[in-house]
C-alpha positions in Angstrom: 0.0 0.0 0.0 1.5 3.4 -1.0 0.9 6.7 0.6 -0.8 9.5 -1.3 1.1 12.7 -1.9 -0.2 16.0 -0.5 -1.2 17.4 -3.9 -3.3 14.4 -4.7 -4.9 14.3 -1.3 -5.8 18.0 -1.5 -7.3 17.5 -5.0 -9.5 14.6 -3.7 -10.6 16.6 -0.6 -11.6 19.5 -2.8 -13.6 17.2 -5.1 -15.3 15.7 -2.0 -16.1 19.1 -0.5 -17.4 20.4 -3.8 -19.7 17.3 -4.0 -21.0 18.0 -0.5 -21.7 21.6 -1.4 -23.5 20.6 -4.5 -25.6 18.0 -2.5 -26.4 20.6 0.1 -27.7 23.1 -2.5 -29.8 20.4 -4.1 -31.3 19.4 -0.8 -32.0 23.0 0.0 -33.7 23.5 -3.3 -35.9 20.4 -2.8 -36.9 21.5 0.7 -37.3 25.1 -0.3 -34.8 26.2 2.3 -32.0 28.7 1.9 -28.5 27.4 2.1 -26.7 29.2 4.9 -23.0 30.1 4.1 -20.5 28.3 6.2 -17.9 30.4 8.0 -14.4 29.1 8.9 -11.8 30.3 11.4 -8.3 28.9 11.0 -9.6 26.3 8.7 -12.2 25.1 11.2 -16.0 25.4 10.8 -17.8 27.9 12.9 -21.2 27.5 14.4 -23.5 30.4 15.5 -26.0 30.4 18.3 -28.8 29.1 16.1 -26.7 26.2 14.8 -25.6 25.3 18.3 -29.1 25.6 19.8 -30.4 23.1 17.2 -27.5 20.8 17.6 -27.7 20.7 21.4 -31.5 21.1 21.6 -31.1 23.9 24.1 -32.0 27.6 24.4 -29.9 30.7 23.7 -29.9 31.5 27.4 -28.4 28.1 28.2 -25.6 28.8 25.7 -25.0 32.1 27.5 -24.7 30.3 30.9 -22.2 27.9 29.4 -20.2 30.8 28.0 -20.3 32.8 31.2 -19.2 29.8 33.3 -16.3 29.1 31.0 -17.6 25.7 30.1 -18.0 26.6 26.4 -15.4 28.5 24.5 -16.5 31.1 22.0 -15.3 33.8 19.6 -16.8 37.2 18.9 -16.6 38.0 15.2 -18.4 40.9 13.5 -20.4 41.5 16.8 -21.7 38.0 16.7 -20.9 34.9 18.8 -19.4 31.9 17.1 -18.2 28.5 18.3 -15.4 26.4 16.8 -16.5 22.9 16.0 -13.6 21.4 18.1 -14.7 23.5 21.1 -18.2 22.2 20.8 -17.0 18.6 20.5 -14.9 19.2 23.6 -17.8 20.7 25.5 -20.1 17.8 24.6 -17.4 15.3 25.7 -16.9 17.1 29.0 -20.6 17.5 29.8 -21.4 13.9 28.9 -18.5 12.7 31.0 -19.6 14.9 34.0 -23.2 13.8 33.7 -22.2 10.2 33.7 -20.5 10.7 37.1 -23.6 12.0 38.8 -25.3 9.6 41.2 -28.8 9.6 42.6 -29.5 9.5 46.4 
């Protein structure tokens, strides 16, 4: 088995991401929903409050509590709150770990 060179890898990743973008646009057209542009910071996908509320099935106020307590890292860009995908994954991992330690009396 041989390793793929960087140029070939990047070419394939671009083709895959283009295909995902095309599929997302087709799905949006079929469901009559607008495609929301994806923002990136340092090559990492950013989620806004609405995205994270839907993902975690929680309220904006809960997100504010997580931010205020330092449990959830965030970035302010253009006067709007964004969350890096890796920070959200870490938050989910930490909260699921701490909820598993709780015991009932």
